[in-house]
C-alpha positions in Angstrom: -16.4 41.7 13.4 -18.6 41.4 16.4 -17.1 41.0 19.6 -18.9 39.7 23.1 -17.5 39.9 26.4 -18.9 38.3 29.5 -17.1 38.4 32.9 -18.7 36.2 35.4 -18.0 36.9 39.3 -18.3 33.6 41.4 -19.3 33.2 44.8 -15.8 32.1 45.8 -14.3 35.4 44.8 -12.8 34.2 41.3 -13.6 35.5 38.0 -14.1 33.9 34.6 -14.1 35.8 31.5 -15.5 34.6 28.2 -14.8 36.2 24.9 -16.6 35.3 21.5 -15.5 36.9 18.1 -17.7 36.5 15.3 -16.3 37.4 12.0 -18.1 37.6 8.8 -17.1 38.3 4.8 -17.5 42.0 5.2 -14.6 42.0 8.0 -12.2 40.8 4.8 -9.0 38.9 5.5 -8.2 38.2 8.9 -5.2 36.3 10.3 -5.3 33.0 10.8 -5.1 31.4 14.4 -5.8 27.6 14.0 -4.5 25.2 16.3 -3.7 27.5 19.1 -0.9 29.1 17.0 -0.9 32.1 14.8 0.2 31.7 11.4 1.9 35.0 10.6 1.3 36.0 7.1 -1.7 33.6 6.5 -5.2 35.4 6.1 -8.8 34.0 6.1 -11.9 35.4 4.8 -15.3 34.2 5.6 -17.6 33.4 8.7 -15.5 32.4 11.7 -16.3 32.0 15.6 -13.4 32.3 17.9 -13.9 31.6 21.7 -11.5 32.1 24.7 -12.0 31.5 28.4 -10.0 32.9 31.1 -9.8 32.9 34.8 -8.0 34.0 37.9 -8.7 31.0 39.9 -5.6 29.9 41.5 -6.4 26.2 41.6 -6.9 26.3 37.5 -3.8 28.5 37.0 -1.9 25.9 39.3 -3.2 23.0 37.0 -2.3 24.5 33.8 1.3 25.5 35.3 1.9 21.6 36.1 0.7 20.8 32.6 3.0 23.5 31.0 6.0 22.3 33.1 5.5 19.0 32.6 5.7 19.2 28.6 9.1 20.9 29.1 10.3 18.4 31.6 9.2 15.4 29.2 11.3 17.1 26.6 14.2 17.1 28.9 14.0 13.8 29.8 13.5 12.4 26.2 16.7 14.5 25.3 18.5 12.8 28.1 17.5 9.6 27.2 19.1 10.1 23.6 22.3 11.3 25.2 21.8 15.1 24.3 22.7 16.1 28.1 23.5 19.7 27.8 20.0 20.4 26.1 18.2 17.9 28.3 19.6 19.5 31.3 18.4 22.8 30.0 15.2 21.8 29.5 14.8 20.0 32.9 16.2 22.9 34.7 13.9 25.3 32.9 10.6 23.3 33.8 11.7 23.1 37.3 12.6 27.0 37.7 9.4 28.1 36.2 7.3 25.7 38.2 8.6 26.8 41.4 8.6 30.8 40.3 5.0 30.7 38.8 3.7 28.3 41.7 4.9 30.9 44.4 3.2 33.9 42.5 0.1 31.6 42.5 0.1 31.1 46.0 0.5 34.6 46.9 -2.7 35.6 44.8 -4.6 32.6 46.5 -4.1 34.2 49.7 -6.5 36.6 49.1 -9.3 34.1 47.9 -8.8 31.5 50.9 -10.1 34.6 52.8 -13.8 33.7 51.5 -15.3 30.7 53.3 -16.6 29.7 49.8 -13.4 29.0 48.3 -11.8 25.6 49.0 -8.1 25.1 47.9 -8.5 21.5 47.4 -11.7 21.7 45.2 -10.6 19.6 42.1 -13.9 20.0 40.7 -13.4 23.1 39.8 -10.5 22.4 37.5 -12.5 19.3 36.2 -15.3 21.8 35.2 -12.9 24.4 33.4 -11.1 21.7 31.3 -14.9 20.3 30.1 -15.8 24.0 29.5 -12.6 24.4 27.4 -13.4 21.3 25.6 -16.7 22.0 24.6 -15.7 25.5 23.6 -13.1 23.8 21.4 -15.3 21.3 20.1 -18.1 23.9 19.2 -15.7 26.2 17.5 -13.8 23.6 15.4 -16.3 21.3 14.8 -17.6 22.7 11.1 -14.1 23.8 10.1 -12.3 20.5 11.1 -14.7 17.7 10.5 -13.5 14.1 10.4 -13.5 14.1 6.5 -11.4 17.3 6.1 -9.2 15.8 8.8 -8.0 13.0 6.5 -7.0 14.9 3.7 -5.2 17.2 6.2 -3.3 14.7 7.8 -2.1 13.2 4.7 -0.8 16.7 3.7 0.8 17.2 7.0 2.4 13.9 7.0 3.8 14.4 3.7 5.4 17.8 4.2 6.5 17.0 7.7 8.5 14.3 6.6 10.1 16.2 3.7 10.8 18.9 6.4 12.2 16.7 9.0 14.6 14.7 6.4 16.0 17.8 4.8 16.8 19.6 8.1 18.6 16.3 9.3 20.4 16.0 6.2 21.3 19.8 6.2 22.4 19.5 10.1 24.6 16.3 9.2 26.2 17.6 6.1 27.2 21.4 7.0 27.6 21.1 10.8 27.7 17.6 12.5 25.7 14.6 12.8 25.6 14.6 16.5 23.2 17.7 16.4 21.6 16.2 13.5 20.5 13.2 15.5 19.3 15.7 18.3 17.0 17.7 15.6 15.8 14.7 14.2 14.8 13.3 17.5 13.1 16.6 18.7 11.2 17.0 15.3 10.0 13.3 15.6 8.9 14.0 19.0 6.9 17.4 18.2 5.7 16.0 15.3 4.0 13.1 17.3 2.4 15.5 19.8 1.2 17.7 17.2 -0.3 14.7 15.0 -1.9 13.5 18.3 -3.4 17.2 19.1 -5.0 17.4 15.3 -6.2 14.2 15.5 -8.0 14.9 18.6 -9.4 17.9 16.9 -10.5 16.1 13.8 -12.2 13.0 15.6 -15.7 14.3 15.2 
């Protein structure tokens, strides 16, 4: 495995770290981490390139905090709409709590950066550029392994197995526990499945 790491120090005081890992057949079997998730116990052997980009820029971190919390808030609102009040309130409060705490931490870090005249707190272009960079890296990393043709077959298998899992879990919850939590599980799995399908549909679009 060949690893390359590049740390870029920008004029506004922030840093960007780019890491590239190149795997070959000689590396043997390595654990998969497709779709931003690690498949424990699932291994891959062959040529593969993994790229990651991180930054300490508070403007970028703040944008991703909002995105993360909005995701959990959306789940909470969805649960409230299907009358799962307890779980809905938990998700809503959790998203608000995480947003407040992480935003305060981020604001404290930003105080050091604003001392530099090159750092502009309201510069949205920095966030947009970082998003574009992540999209391009993701595209280049997955373009070969996740072609449009391969995607058709994967989506067929995914829809088949996910539908079986959803129905099986719903029936098991309904028979052995209660149909009320079963309806919650059904709604949650459908919501998660739609998000995941949209995600893989985006990856397989080329």
